[in-house]
C-alpha positions as a printed NumPy array, in Angstrom:
array([[  0.   ,   0.   ,   0.   ],
       [  1.418,   3.361,  -0.963],
       [  0.75 ,   6.28 ,   1.317],
       [  1.24 ,   7.51 ,   4.83 ],
       [ -0.358,   9.062,   7.895],
       [  0.975,  12.474,   8.934],
       [  0.675,  14.469,  12.157],
       [ -0.52 ,  17.921,  10.993],
       [ -0.452,  19.486,  14.457],
       [  2.391,  21.5  ,  15.96 ],
       [  2.841,  19.219,  18.987],
       [  3.848,  15.617,  19.578],
       [  0.93 ,  13.163,  19.655],
       [  0.686,   9.642,  21.01 ],
       [ -1.273,   7.371,  18.693],
       [ -1.029,   3.866,  17.317],
       [  1.253,   2.776,  20.167],
       [  3.937,   5.362,  19.309],
       [  4.816,   9.022,  19.705],
       [  4.438,  10.96 ,  16.477],
       [  6.199,  14.292,  16.112],
       [  4.83 ,  17.326,  14.306],
       [  4.933,  16.669,  10.573],
       [  6.18 ,  13.101,  10.964],
       [  4.852,  10.426,   8.634],
       [  4.086,   6.742,   9.221],
       [  3.828,   4.425,   6.22 ],
       [  0.459,   2.742,   5.651],
       [  2.251,  -0.589,   5.128],
       [  3.755,  -0.363,   8.593],
       [  0.361,   0.381,  10.149],
       [ -1.295,  -2.41 ,   8.167],
       [  1.285,  -4.896,   9.474],
       [  0.528,  -3.722,  13.004],
       [ -3.298,  -3.597,  12.829],
       [ -4.503,  -5.345,   9.637],
       [ -4.289,  -8.955,  10.767],
       [ -5.217,  -8.193,  14.346],
       [ -8.546,  -6.629,  13.297],
       [ -9.197,  -8.802,  10.198],
       [ -9.016,  -5.824,   7.828],
       [ -8.545,  -5.944,   4.083],
       [ -5.657,  -4.058,   2.579],
       [ -6.465,  -0.854,   0.72 ],
       [ -9.557,   1.313,   1.095],
       [-11.226,  -0.723,   3.909],
       [ -8.095,  -0.356,   6.057],
       [ -7.799,   3.365,   5.3  ],
       [-11.454,   3.944,   6.195],
       [-10.952,   2.011,   9.438],
       [ -7.952,   4.214,  10.266],
       [-10.001,   7.363,   9.673],
       [-13.064,   6.212,  11.6  ],
       [-11.499,   4.306,  14.499],
       [ -7.865,   5.23 ,  15.144],
       [ -7.439,   8.733,  13.715],
       [-10.793,  10.479,  13.995],
       [ -9.523,  14.052,  14.38 ],
       [ -9.009,  15.442,  10.862],
       [ -7.472,  18.605,  12.284],
       [ -4.556,  16.547,  13.633],
       [ -4.154,  13.57 ,  11.296],
       [ -3.828,  13.476,   7.527],
       [ -4.2  ,  10.134,   5.757],
       [ -2.558,  10.221,   2.32 ],
       [ -3.11 ,   7.337,  -0.085],
       [ -1.006,   6.968,  -3.271],
       [  0.406,  10.467,  -2.767],
       [ -3.029,  12.123,  -2.785],
       [ -5.104,  13.269,   0.13 ],
       [ -8.622,  11.915,  -0.088],
       [-11.157,  14.609,  -1.057],
       [-13.328,  14.03 ,   2.003],
       [-10.343,  14.638,   4.286],
       [ -9.575,  17.961,   2.566],
       [-13.18 ,  19.188,   2.716],
       [-13.801,  18.754,   6.437],
       [-10.851,  20.805,   7.774],
       [-11.477,  23.506,   5.163],
       [-15.028,  23.955,   6.432],
       [-13.832,  24.031,  10.02 ],
       [-11.156,  26.626,   9.209],
       [-13.6  ,  28.945,   7.44 ],
       [-15.953,  28.723,  10.412],
       [-13.127,  29.68 ,  12.743],
       [-12.192,  32.628,  10.532],
       [-15.692,  34.069,  10.606],
       [-16.197,  33.696,  14.352],
       [-14.388,  36.039,  16.738],
       [-11.598,  34.658,  18.861],
       [-13.473,  35.465,  22.066],
       [-17.224,  35.946,  21.983],
       [-17.328,  37.572,  25.428],
       [-15.055,  38.296,  28.313],
       [-14.33 ,  34.947,  29.883],
       [-14.082,  34.497,  33.613],
       [-12.243,  31.807,  35.567],
       [-15.555,  30.289,  36.637],
       [-16.686,  30.122,  32.983],
       [-13.669,  28.003,  32.135],
       [-13.782,  25.759,  35.207],
       [-17.482,  25.044,  34.722],
       [-17.063,  23.926,  31.073],
       [-17.811,  20.378,  30.081],
       [-14.996,  18.517,  28.351],
       [-16.874,  18.561,  25.055],
       [-17.3  ,  22.344,  25.21 ],
       [-13.723,  22.853,  26.387],
       [-12.339,  20.986,  23.354],
       [-13.748,  23.733,  21.151],
       [-13.615,  26.795,  23.368],
       [-10.145,  26.486,  24.919],
       [ -8.553,  26.841,  21.476],
       [-10.092,  30.304,  21.204],
       [ -8.77 ,  31.631,  24.524],
       [ -5.471,  33.495,  24.219],
       [ -5.254,  35.099,  27.678],
       [ -2.424,  33.259,  29.411],
       [ -3.047,  34.847,  32.813],
       [ -6.728,  33.824,  32.742],
       [ -5.8  ,  30.269,  31.758],
       [ -3.273,  29.995,  34.602],
       [ -5.871,  31.152,  37.128],
       [ -8.386,  28.693,  35.692],
       [ -5.812,  25.907,  35.947],
       [ -5.154,  26.591,  39.619],
       [ -8.894,  26.728,  40.356],
       [ -9.731,  23.574,  38.386],
       [ -6.887,  21.717,  40.126],
       [ -8.77 ,  22.089,  43.413],
       [-12.104,  20.888,  42.021],
       [-13.407,  17.334,  42.047],
       [-14.075,  15.444,  38.8  ],
       [-12.173,  17.96 ,  36.665],
       [ -9.118,  15.832,  35.847],
       [ -9.64 ,  15.855,  32.081],
       [-10.389,  19.565,  32.039],
       [ -7.243,  20.241,  34.083],
       [ -5.168,  18.312,  31.536],
       [ -6.734,  20.258,  28.676],
       [ -6.154,  23.62 ,  30.388],
       [ -2.562,  22.654,  31.251],
       [ -1.931,  21.744,  27.613],
       [ -3.408,  25.068,  26.432],
       [ -1.26 ,  26.975,  28.948],
       [  1.827,  25.219,  27.575],
       [  0.822,  26.101,  24.008],
       [  0.32 ,  29.749,  24.952],
       [  3.655,  29.88 ,  26.78 ],
       [  5.415,  28.47 ,  23.731],
       [  3.866,  31.045,  21.43 ],
       [  4.864,  33.885,  23.782],
       [  8.583,  32.997,  23.628]])
């Protein structure tokens, strides 16, 4: 099988039992050897669809390229998402620490990317650290704080 899977994000990701750096590529043949027989998958399009739907669902992070061409459906989805982000303002309203700490994980996945106030995020992190059942949110806020600190350097 010709093609590869690429990490499009700017940070290291852990997927498919390995750490994948920003821009790094993994050959489809290598992934098929690892997962094809284990999950009784056919080589080619069925395996690629399985990768997209099961292992690598986030199109904003992962790019699956087959025979040197990105599949049209993969190109369309991020393009729509990017145009939506361009038309919406970065912050819809002034956020407060309590607004961030009371977010559900699903909401936080979308909204934390829009927040650029490092001081606010640090306060939210310290507050969420002291709250019960906010472990996932704390991890997400900590990751966003790290991203903001990197961009400030």
